[in-house]
C-alpha positions in Angstrom: 20.2 32.3 22.4 19.2 29.4 24.9 16.4 30.1 27.5 17.5 31.5 30.9 15.8 28.8 32.9 17.7 25.8 31.3 15.2 23.5 31.0 14.5 22.0 27.8 12.6 24.6 25.7 9.0 23.6 24.1 8.9 27.1 22.0 11.2 28.9 19.7 10.4 32.5 19.0 12.4 34.3 16.2 12.5 37.8 15.9 14.8 40.6 15.0 13.6 43.1 17.5 15.5 42.3 20.9 12.2 44.1 22.8 10.0 41.9 21.5 12.1 38.7 22.4 12.1 40.2 26.0 8.5 40.9 25.7 7.5 37.4 24.1 9.7 35.5 26.8 8.2 37.3 30.2 4.7 36.8 28.4 5.1 33.1 27.8 8.0 31.8 29.8 5.3 30.8 32.8 4.1 28.6 30.0 6.8 26.4 29.0 10.5 27.2 28.5 11.1 29.3 25.7 14.5 29.5 23.4 14.8 32.6 21.2 16.5 33.7 17.9 17.2 36.9 15.9 17.3 35.8 12.4 16.2 33.0 10.4 19.2 31.4 10.1 19.8 30.9 13.9 16.5 29.9 14.2 17.2 27.5 11.8 20.3 26.0 14.4 17.6 26.3 17.1 15.2 24.0 15.2 17.8 21.1 14.8 19.1 21.5 18.2 16.3 21.4 20.1 14.0 19.8 17.5 13.6 16.6 20.4 11.6 18.8 23.0 10.1 21.8 20.7 6.5 21.6 20.0 5.9 25.3 19.2 7.7 27.7 16.6 6.5 31.3 16.6 8.2 33.3 13.9 8.1 37.1 12.8 8.1 37.6 9.2 10.1 40.8 8.0 13.7 40.2 9.5 17.1 41.1 7.8 18.1 38.2 5.3 15.4 35.7 4.5 11.6 36.1 5.6 10.0 34.4 8.4 7.9 32.0 5.8 11.3 30.8 4.9 12.0 29.3 8.7 8.1 28.2 8.6 8.7 26.1 5.3 11.8 24.8 6.8 10.2 23.7 10.0 7.2 22.0 8.1 9.9 19.8 6.0 12.0 18.7 8.7 9.6 18.5 11.5 6.0 18.2 10.7 4.9 17.6 14.0 5.5 21.1 15.4 2.9 23.7 15.7 3.9 26.6 13.7 2.8 30.0 14.3 3.3 33.4 12.4 3.6 36.7 14.0 3.3 40.0 11.8 1.9 43.1 11.3 -1.5 43.7 9.4 0.3 45.7 6.9 2.1 42.2 5.8 -1.1 40.2 5.5 0.0 39.3 2.0 2.8 37.2 3.4 0.5 35.6 5.9 -1.7 34.6 3.4 1.1 33.1 1.1 2.2 31.0 4.4 -1.6 30.0 5.0 -1.8 28.7 1.4 1.5 26.9 1.6 0.6 25.0 4.6 3.4 26.6 6.4 1.4 27.7 9.3 -1.4 26.7 11.6 -2.0 30.1 13.2 -1.6 33.7 12.6 -1.2 36.2 15.7 -1.2 40.1 14.5 1.4 42.7 16.0 1.0 44.4 18.3 0.1 41.5 20.7 -2.9 41.2 23.3 -1.2 39.6 25.8 -4.2 37.8 27.2 -5.3 36.7 23.9 -1.1 35.3 22.9 -1.2 33.2 26.2 -4.3 31.5 25.0 -3.1 31.0 21.4 0.3 29.7 22.8 -1.6 27.7 25.7 -3.3 26.0 22.8 -0.5 25.6 20.5 1.4 23.5 23.4 -1.9 21.3 23.6 -2.0 20.4 20.3 1.7 19.8 20.3 1.3 17.5 23.0 -1.5 15.8 21.3 0.6 15.5 18.3 3.4 13.5 20.3 0.7 11.4 21.9 -0.6 10.6 18.2 3.0 9.9 16.8 3.6 7.5 19.5 0.6 5.4 18.3 1.3 5.8 14.8 4.9 4.3 15.6 3.3 1.5 18.0 1.1 0.9 15.0 3.9 0.6 12.5 6.1 -1.5 14.6 2.9 -4.1 14.7 1.8 -3.5 11.0 5.7 -4.4 10.3 5.5 -7.5 11.9 2.9 -8.4 10.5 3.8 -8.0 6.5 7.3 -9.6 7.2 4.9 -12.8 8.7 2.6 -12.5 5.7 5.8 -12.4 3.1 7.3 -15.5 5.1 3.9 -17.2 4.5 3.5 -16.2 0.9 6.5 -17.8 0.1 4.9 -21.3 1.4 2.0 -20.6 -0.5 4.3 -19.9 -3.9 6.3 -23.1 -3.2 3.3 -24.9 -3.0 2.0 -23.6 -6.8 5.2 -23.8 -8.3 6.4 -27.5 -7.1 3.6 -29.1 -6.1 5.5 -30.5 -3.0 5.5 -30.3 0.7 8.9 -29.9 1.9 9.9 -26.5 1.4 13.2 -27.0 1.1 13.6 -24.1 -1.7 11.6 -21.8 1.1 14.1 -23.0 3.9 17.0 -22.1 1.6 15.7 -18.6 0.8 15.2 -17.7 4.5 19.3 -19.1 5.5 20.3 -17.1 2.7 18.6 -13.8 3.4 19.1 -14.6 7.4 22.9 -14.4 6.5 22.5 -11.0 5.1 20.2 -9.6 7.4 17.5 -7.4 7.0 16.7 -3.3 6.9 14.2 -1.8 8.4 11.0 -2.0 6.2 10.4 1.5 4.9 7.1 2.9 6.6 3.9 4.1 5.1 2.6 7.5 5.8 -0.2 6.6 8.0 -1.6 10.2 7.9 -2.3 9.5 3.9 -3.2 6.3 3.4 -6.0 3.9 5.1 -5.2 0.2 6.1 -7.0 -1.3 3.4 -5.0 0.5 0.7 -1.7 -0.4 2.4 -3.1 -4.2 2.4 -4.2 -3.7 -1.4 -0.7 -2.7 -1.9 0.9 -5.4 -0.2 -1.6 -8.1 -1.9 -0.8 -6.4 -5.6 3.0 -6.9 -5.0 3.0 -10.2 -3.8 1.0 -11.1 -6.5 3.3 -10.1 -9.0 6.4 -11.4 -7.6 4.6 -14.3 -7.4 4.2 -14.2 -11.1 7.5 -13.1 -12.1 8.9 -16.2 -10.1 6.6 -18.8 -12.0 7.8 -17.4 -15.1 11.2 -17.6 -14.1 10.9 -21.0 -13.0 9.0 -22.1 -16.4 11.8 -20.3 -18.4 14.8 -21.9 -16.2 13.1 -25.6 -16.6 12.7 -25.2 -20.8 16.2 -24.1 -21.2 18.2 -25.7 -18.4 16.5 -28.8 -17.4 19.3 -30.7 -19.4 22.2 -29.3 -17.1 23.4 -31.3 -14.5 23.3 -29.7 -11.0 26.8 -29.4 -10.8 26.6 -26.7 -13.3 23.9 -24.8 -11.5 26.0 -22.0 -10.3 26.5 -21.2 -14.0 23.0 -20.9 -14.6 22.9 -18.6 -11.5 25.2 -16.7 -13.1 23.4 -16.5 -16.0 19.9 -15.6 -14.1 21.4 -13.2 -12.1 23.0 -11.0 -15.1 26.3 -10.8 -13.6 25.8 -10.3 -10.1 27.8 -13.1 -9.1 31.2 -14.3 -10.0 33.3 -17.9 -9.6 34.8 -18.0 -6.5 37.5 -20.6 -4.8 35.9 -23.8 -3.9 33.3 -24.4 -6.5 31.4 -21.4 -5.1 29.8 -18.2 -6.6 30.1 -14.8 -5.2 27.7 -12.4 -4.6 28.2 -8.9 -4.3 24.8 -7.1 -4.6 23.2 -8.9 -1.2 19.8 -7.2 -1.8 19.1 -10.0 -4.4 18.3 -12.0 -1.3 16.5 -9.8 0.6 14.4 -7.9 -1.5 10.9 -9.3 -1.1 11.3 -9.8 2.6 12.3 -5.9 3.7 11.4 -3.3 0.8 8.2 -1.4 1.1 4.9 -2.2 -0.4 5.0 0.2 -3.2 8.5 -1.4 -4.4 7.7 -3.9 -7.2 10.5 -6.7 -6.7 13.2 -6.8 -9.6 13.6 -9.7 -12.2 16.9 -10.4 -10.5 15.1 -11.2 -7.3 12.7 -13.3 -8.7 15.0 -15.2 -10.6 17.1 -15.8 -7.5 13.9 -17.7 -5.9 13.1 -19.2 -9.2 16.9 -20.8 -9.1 16.2 -22.2 -5.6 13.2 -23.7 -6.5 14.4 -25.3 -10.3 17.3 -26.6 -7.8 15.0 -28.1 -5.8 13.4 -30.0 -7.9 16.6 -31.7 -8.9 17.2 -33.0 -5.4 20.1 -30.2 -4.7 20.4 -27.1 -2.3 22.2 -23.9 -2.1 24.3 -22.6 1.4 25.3 -19.1 2.0 28.1 -17.9 3.8 28.9 -14.2 4.5 32.4 -13.2 3.7 33.1 -9.6 4.4 31.1 -7.8 1.7 30.0 -10.7 -0.4 28.2 -13.7 0.3 29.2 -17.0 -1.2 26.9 -19.9 -2.3 27.7 -23.2 -2.8 25.8 -26.0 -4.0 25.0 -29.1 -1.5 23.0 -32.2 -2.6 21.1 -32.9 0.7 17.8 -30.9 1.3 16.6 -30.1 4.5 12.8 -30.3 5.0 11.1 -27.3 6.5 9.1 -27.7 9.4 5.9 -25.8 10.6 8.1 -25.2 13.8 11.2 -24.5 11.9 8.9 -21.5 10.0 7.6 -20.3 13.3 11.4 -20.3 14.2 12.3 -18.3 11.2 9.4 -15.9 11.4 10.7 -14.7 15.0 14.2 -14.5 14.1 13.3 -12.2 11.3 11.4 -9.8 13.7 14.7 -9.7 15.9 16.7 -8.7 12.5 14.1 -6.2 11.9 13.6 -4.6 15.1 17.6 -4.8 15.3 18.3 -3.1 12.1 
């Protein structure tokens, strides 16, 4: 049931009693546009349809079929920003206590209503909903900044790791890594729950993840150097196939086809709580090992796969080029 005014609704009221719906609309309609529903099932549809504008959900408890608690739980799980209010008679107080204990409601309004008190409660709920929207907008802005910082720090960490493993300053393997990742593109970084974690905790998680990744790359590089240093660079793709455990297969023109594209981007795009896989650590270790032999890898997108080819020339990564890579990946991230 839609609101008669035609404006985008800000309050959803769910009750199986037609008189209560009419009474509520007349009492509250002057505060904000109201949309109503007569059952939990219809209430869920209204929530999904108007989630972009709804700020307050008011639900009766006793209705045919499912109870109001189920609708409040549904709203909490899918639209946690919404202010949830349960209205019911005093005789149903046990249901109210259950809803409070489960965190499903912010407020309880006893029936029959005192109209003045009802209007005050709804006015405060609307104000609280507006504050939440403002907070969410600030959090989104904060997330965007944090996302950009995280990506920049990860690219910088690749430089540090390159120096620690190779002792060189050309950063050729870093350039190969970034070039291959750019060929695949990035997905949006999974964002942390800012309501549950503070900034220092997030920094700690990111530092731990980077440290573990660096350790895994150094170990993989040492293993490659021990096992394969006698192999000529021309056989390097065979080495890569072993390192990635079947993720690559031979392709035409002395190339290897990689199907699992996240193998090229995992460190850059996964969340701070996601530990980097051994395959991805092996990929960077392989580039570092190949760099020590004076060779590089090029990556070319071919439908659902990426073709990797060996080249015997290297390009030095200058500070200006690194800055350009950082800007490029930030653009890719925002477009994801």
